[in-house]
C-alpha positions in Angstrom: 136.9 120.6 112.9 134.5 119.3 111.0 134.4 117.9 106.8 131.2 118.2 104.6 130.8 116.5 101.6 127.4 117.0 99.3 126.2 113.6 96.9 123.5 113.0 94.9 122.6 115.8 92.5 121.6 115.5 89.0 119.4 116.6 86.4 115.6 115.6 86.6 112.2 116.4 85.2 110.1 119.1 86.7 108.0 117.2 89.6 110.4 114.8 90.0 112.4 114.0 93.2 115.9 113.9 94.2 117.7 112.6 97.3 120.9 114.9 98.5 122.9 113.5 101.6 125.4 114.7 103.2 128.4 113.4 105.1 129.8 114.7 107.9 132.8 113.5 109.4 134.9 115.1 112.8 135.0 115.0 116.2 131.0 115.2 117.7 129.4 116.0 114.7 126.4 114.6 115.5 126.0 117.5 118.2 126.2 120.2 115.1 123.4 121.1 113.8 122.8 121.2 109.7 121.8 122.9 107.5 121.3 122.9 103.2 121.9 125.6 101.3 121.3 126.7 97.9 122.7 129.4 95.0 121.3 129.7 91.1 123.6 131.6 88.9 123.3 135.3 89.7 121.5 135.1 93.3 122.6 134.6 96.5 122.9 131.7 98.8 119.8 131.3 100.4 118.4 129.3 103.3 116.8 126.0 102.1 116.4 123.9 105.2 118.2 123.3 108.6 117.9 120.1 111.1 119.5 120.4 114.5 120.8 118.4 117.3 118.6 119.3 120.0 114.6 119.0 120.6 114.4 116.1 119.5 115.7 116.8 115.6 113.5 119.9 114.9 113.1 120.9 111.5 112.9 124.3 109.7 112.2 125.0 106.1 112.6 128.1 103.6 108.4 128.7 102.6 109.4 128.2 98.8 110.1 124.5 100.0 108.2 123.9 102.6 106.0 120.7 101.9 108.1 119.6 99.2 111.6 118.8 100.4 112.3 117.0 103.7 115.3 116.7 105.9 115.8 114.6 108.0 119.2 113.2 110.0 121.3 109.8 110.6 122.9 110.5 113.4 125.0 107.1 113.6 125.8 107.7 109.9 126.8 110.9 110.3 124.4 111.8 107.3 121.8 114.6 106.5 119.2 114.0 103.6 117.5 115.9 102.1 114.3 114.6 100.1 113.2 116.8 97.2 110.1 116.1 95.5 107.5 118.1 93.1 111.0 119.6 92.1 110.3 122.5 89.6 112.8 124.5 87.4 113.1 127.7 89.7 114.8 124.9 92.4 118.1 124.6 89.9 121.2 125.6 91.5 124.1 124.5 93.8 122.9 123.1 96.9 125.2 123.3 99.9 125.4 121.8 102.9 126.7 123.0 105.9 127.1 122.6 109.8 127.2 124.7 113.1 127.3 124.8 116.6 126.5 128.0 118.4 124.0 128.9 120.7 120.8 130.3 119.8 121.4 130.4 116.1 119.4 132.3 113.5 119.5 129.0 111.2 118.5 130.7 107.8 121.7 132.6 108.1 124.4 131.5 106.3 126.9 133.2 108.7 125.6 131.0 111.4 127.3 127.4 109.8 131.3 127.2 110.2 132.2 124.1 107.7 130.7 123.9 104.2 130.4 121.3 102.0 131.7 122.0 98.2 128.5 121.7 96.7 126.5 119.5 94.6 124.4 120.0 91.2 121.1 120.1 91.3 119.2 120.7 87.4 115.3 120.9 86.5 114.3 120.9 83.3 110.9 121.8 82.4 
């Protein structure tokens, strides 16, 4: 069992930056792949970014955030970060952290994740 707790959301102006944190706890949590998803009002939850525990911690991004967001993990602290820059109003959503441990996962697919946090709100004003 793994627990994940997000923090760091808030209100920011367009063009600004925020850093989200996701603290994971539980046995062998560092062996899990971790992802960030977001859900805007009236929309489906969508993939944002993921980082794996193999291949040197490779990272993956949705096209909509590539070049603006950076995901990273600190295994010693069991924490995953999402650094968000050049924020746009369309980035406004509840951001969720998730963890999974399956072989050959489709990282952009929310069904590949077993543990989810409660979410943190990000609001970007124009």
